[in-house]
Steps between C-alpha positions, in 0.01 A plus 500: 500500500866543552544832314220659695663378825846635397363831375310553825790387722759725333265785404569448129363786293590381149605175332630516143455183298587383153180542296624312194381164374383276784575785740174670396293225656709499816473877539124494436451228765718682757314828437182340629682396819685828560312783321693820435841351579590312182631681191567292190794601287518385139847372424531623143849498348522876547369503857736223602794678334412824680456328836837323475661825383359671807635216718844538345498873566393442860793259546741749341380781733506273809128555543434129545658210686391141466524211745753224446229286340652227283212462254454877454868560435515204260197623307640853474830368367331250266273745315526513120468811285407518132471818292163509324427669163314768697826589678374367833687237694316176559597385849428138585627193678690228309320190386418295808575798726287731704472874564231505768723638776671755275164614361364532855801719587421718198140539615614590852748753359221644286284545810787663689574735209130596472469557870814715516411687182819413316518614143378180341548501122205269421130473541350173611150424374284385787205286401175667594239293683 
């Protein structure tokens, strides 16, 4: 399908996907189409907090620039934060909102940080298949 076409056309080596909730089925289906390219990332409260913290640091250090994409910018500005009993921040969209673009940016920043061997203060658990 389409992902296989795009990954071949642009020589994609890795695609990071949300592996939480219904995302597990999507990732599993895509894995069959593009073996070895898909990595599922579980969006636990801690992982999401760490990914967004990394993104913030990358912005502060001018290590990332984003396109003037209306939905992405709106989602980044519209995120909500709640302090959990564990001390972690729960990062989420408001009721009726979305965080798909902002989460995708976090996944891309994660890949960039991994590839460039930045000092990443978290460990993401990759599902083993």
